[in-house]
C-alpha positions as CSV (number, residue, x, y, z in Angstrom):
1,M,-8.7,49.2,1.2
2,K,-9.7,46.0,2.9
3,E,-12.2,43.8,1.3
4,P,-14.9,42.5,3.6
5,K,-15.3,38.8,4.0
6,E,-18.3,36.9,3.0
7,V,-19.4,36.4,6.5
8,D,-19.4,40.3,6.9
9,Y,-21.8,40.5,4.0
10,F,-24.0,37.8,5.5
11,K,-24.2,39.4,9.0
12,A,-25.1,42.7,7.4
13,W,-27.7,41.1,5.2
14,L,-29.1,39.1,8.1
15,L,-29.3,42.2,10.3
16,F,-30.9,44.2,7.4
17,F,-33.4,41.5,6.7
18,A,-34.5,41.1,10.4
19,V,-34.7,44.8,11.2
20,S,-36.5,45.7,7.9
21,T,-39.0,42.9,8.2
22,S,-39.8,43.5,11.8
23,L,-40.2,47.3,11.4
24,G,-42.3,46.8,8.3
25,I,-44.5,44.4,10.0
26,L,-44.9,46.7,13.0
27,L,-45.6,49.7,11.0
28,G,-48.0,47.8,8.7
29,I,-50.0,46.5,11.8
30,I,-50.3,50.0,13.2
31,I,-50.9,52.1,10.1
32,G,-53.0,49.3,8.4
33,S,-55.3,49.1,11.4
34,L,-55.8,52.9,11.6
35,I,-56.6,53.0,7.9
36,A,-58.9,49.9,8.0
37,G,-60.6,51.5,11.1
38,F,-61.2,54.8,9.4
39,M,-62.3,53.2,6.2
40,G,-64.6,50.8,8.0
41,A,-66.1,53.6,9.9
42,G,-66.7,55.3,6.6
43,G,-68.5,52.4,5.2
44,A,-65.9,51.0,2.9
45,N,-66.1,47.2,2.2
46,L,-63.4,44.7,2.9
47,A,-62.1,44.6,-0.7
48,Q,-61.5,48.3,-0.7
49,M,-59.7,48.2,2.6
50,T,-57.5,45.4,1.4
51,T,-56.6,47.2,-1.7
52,V,-55.7,50.4,0.0
53,N,-53.7,48.6,2.7
54,R,-51.7,46.7,0.1
55,V,-50.8,50.0,-1.6
56,V,-50.0,51.9,1.6
57,G,-48.0,48.8,2.8
58,F,-45.9,48.9,-0.3
59,V,-45.3,52.7,0.0
60,I,-44.3,52.3,3.7
61,G,-42.0,49.3,3.0
62,V,-39.8,51.2,0.5
63,P,-38.5,53.9,2.8
64,V,-38.2,51.3,5.7
65,S,-36.1,49.1,3.5
66,Y,-33.9,52.1,2.2
67,F,-33.2,53.5,5.6
68,T,-32.6,50.2,7.2
69,F,-30.1,49.3,4.3
70,R,-28.2,52.6,4.7
71,A,-27.9,52.1,8.4
72,V,-26.7,48.5,8.2
73,I,-24.3,49.1,5.4
74,G,-22.9,52.4,7.0
75,K,-22.4,50.7,10.3
76,Y,-21.1,47.3,9.4
77,L,-19.5,47.3,6.0
78,F,-18.1,50.8,5.3
79,P,-15.9,50.8,8.4
80,K,-14.4,47.5,7.4
81,I,-13.7,48.8,3.9
82,E,-12.2,52.1,5.1
83,E,-10.3,50.5,8.0
84,E,-7.0,50.3,6.2
85,T,-7.4,53.1,3.6
86,P,-4.4,55.3,3.7
87,S,-4.9,59.1,4.4
88,K,-4.6,61.4,1.5
89,Y,-2.6,63.9,3.6
């Protein structure tokens, strides 16, 4: 088993942070705008829209973070760890 270097961890974290943040912002803008539009058309006030959008933003952010983490770790760190692992056969 080959231990990844510190720079490998940093690159994976940086990629995770950039992709997760960008995707979260993009989805937050799209879904938040739709929710605020529907709630505004329904007569909700700004405080209600803000509260609902905060909760929905958190709920959206959790799976975005999880799947981004899995993708980055699976692509950039696991191959380095398994690179020199001897075969069982």
